[in-house]
N, C-alpha and C positions, 0 to 999 in steps of 0.2 A: 504492500501499501503505498502509494507517494506522501510525502509531507504536508500535500495542498490539501488529500484527501482527508488522511488524519488528523489533521486540524480543523475541518469542518464537520467531522467525524463526534470529534471528542467534547464527553458534554463536562464542565465543569459544578455543577448541583450539586450536594449534599444536602442531610437534614438540615442543618445549618442555615444552605444560602436559598433553603425550598422558598419562594417567593408563596406567603400566604394573602396577604390583601392586594386585588386586581389580580391574581396569577397569569393574567391570558397576556400581561404584556411583559411577562419577564422571558430572558434567555438566556441561556446555560451553555451555549456553542459556542467556542473557544474563537472563531472570528469573529463574531459581534463584540464580545468582550474587549479580545485585543482593537477592536477599529476606533473603541469609547477611550479606551486607555489611551490609545496612539495620540487621539486629535484633544484629548482634554489635558491643559497646560497644568493644572494643579491638581492634586487630589488634597486630602486629608487622614491623616494617619489617628487613632483611636486606641488607646490602651489604660491601663491601670498603675497607678504607683503610688506605692503605699496608702492602697485603700482607694485612691481616688482619681476619678475619672480624668482624663487630659487629652485634648484632639488637636493636632498642627498640623496645619496649612503646607504644603510644601508640595518640592517640583518631585517630578518623577520619573522613570523612565521605563519602557520592557525590553529585555532583550529575551527572545524567546518565551521562553515560557516562565523568567521571572520578572516578577516587579522588583525593581529600584528607588529607593528614595537618599536622601542625603541632608549633614546637616552638623552644625559644630560637633566637635570631638569632645569638647566641655560640655557639651548637655545631657546634664542627671539625666532628662526624662528621655531623650535618644537614648542614651546607654544604658537602661533599663531594656529598653525591647528586645538587648542582643541577649539577654537571659533567658530565653526560651519565655517569653512572655507574649501572649495571645495579642495581636495585632486587629484592628478592621480599617482596611483603606478604601476607600469610598471617591469616588470622584465621579462628577458633574458636565453636562453640558445643558442650556437652557435654547432652547429653538425657538418658541416663540409661549404670547399670553394667550390663551385660551377665553374668549368673552361670550359667554352665556348671554341666556337671555333674564338666568335667575341668578342670582352671589350664590348661592349654594352650590352651582354647578361649574361653578368657575373654574379653570386649571391654568396647567401650562405640557406644553409640549416639551416632551427631555429624554436625553441619553445620561443613562447612573451604572453603576457595576461597584459591586462592592465585593469585594477581595477581604478575605478570614487566611489567617495563617499565622504563624509565628516568624519573629524575625533571625536572619545570620548575620553576623558582624561580616562585610569583605575585608579578608585581612590579607590577602593575596596581590603583591602591586600589581601586579599585571590586568588582575581582573580589575580592579578597581582604577584602573587607570584607564580602562575598555569604558566603564558605566557611567564615569565623568564625561566622556568623551561622547559616549551617548546621551549622558543629561543635556550639553550644551546641544547635541542635534535636534534632539527633541522639541527645545525650544523655539531651534533655528538649524534647520536643514541646510547643511554647507558651511556652519559657521567655524565647525571644531578645528577646519584643514586651516584656518585663519589666524587662531588665536597665541601665544604663548602658552604652549602646555603647563600642569603646575607643576612649582617645585617640589621639593622634598620639607620645607616647612609648610606649606598651604597642605602638600596629600596628610602629613602627620596633625594637622588641625582639620580633617573632616571626618565625619563618619558614614560610613555606605553602610545600609543595611539592604538586604534584599528578604524578599516572599516569594517561595513558590505563588506558580497561579496553579494549584489545584482546587479551590476552593472559592465558587466565584458566581455573580451571579445578573445579568444585568436586567433593566427592566426599563420602558419603550414607552412613551406615551407620543399618537401619530392626532392627527387628523382636527376635525371641525369638533365646536361643542355638541354637547349632546345631553338635550333638555327633556325635562318631562313633557309630554305630548301637549298636554293642553298650554304650558307658554309657545309654542310653535307660534303660535298666534297673533304674541303681543308684538306691538308695533316697536321695539326695541331691537336695537342693532347690537347684535352678535357675531363673529366674527372670532378672526384668529391676526395677530399683531406680529408677525414675522422678527426676531430678534439674530443678530449671530455677533460674530469679532468681527468688527472692523476694520483693520489697519489704518493710519496713516501715512502719509508722506514721513521719510523718516528723518530726524533731526541731527547735525552735525554736534558731534563734541565740540566747544569752542576751542579745544586743547588740540586740534586734533592737527598732526602734521599738514603743511601744507600738498598740496597735489593727491591727496588719497580721494578715489574715488569712492561713490556712495557702495557697497558691493549688491548684482543684481538681486542675491534671496533677501537683504535687507528693503532695497525700493520694488520689491515685489511681493512681496513679505503674503505667505498665508499659510492657515495652518491645514 
């Protein structure tokens, strides 16, 4: 079986990731989950430290069937994640506001993913460098080949964690508002207000070396 077919048929569903509320919106195939993770810019990592819940927003990247994120090596909270602690990672992409005729049925069109697993600290230097390159590429494809790579001091200051993509679910809403049948006759506007992340023109840093042109990946940035 080819890798592509395997990805399409692999389910990341588990008892913990099975969606119960509006289950028809759920998806568990690896391709759907990967696509959402790859498009989203920010994830939120939730875990428990000293009996208290903590949620940290951070940048993530996916390499194969592993999800990576990073932070300061001085972070007590992030250091606790490498100690066999359960984590919950979420991402959400907002696609539109769904305006119904009734206040009750207003909603949003979205794509979201929940990943459950235990964190592993990336200690191998080569893997760590590859992941840090991948994080840059996740934010802006093509950027990693231009920038100065991290030096040894910066590597020591950075903690990289990995969570296997073994337990996950996606939840997706698309389409128009769904009103009560009697409300469709009301003279109230209803529909979708589409939303998207739209980059503006790049702004040069004021200390940019003279003659350095704006690279194509910045001038034509897109997710």
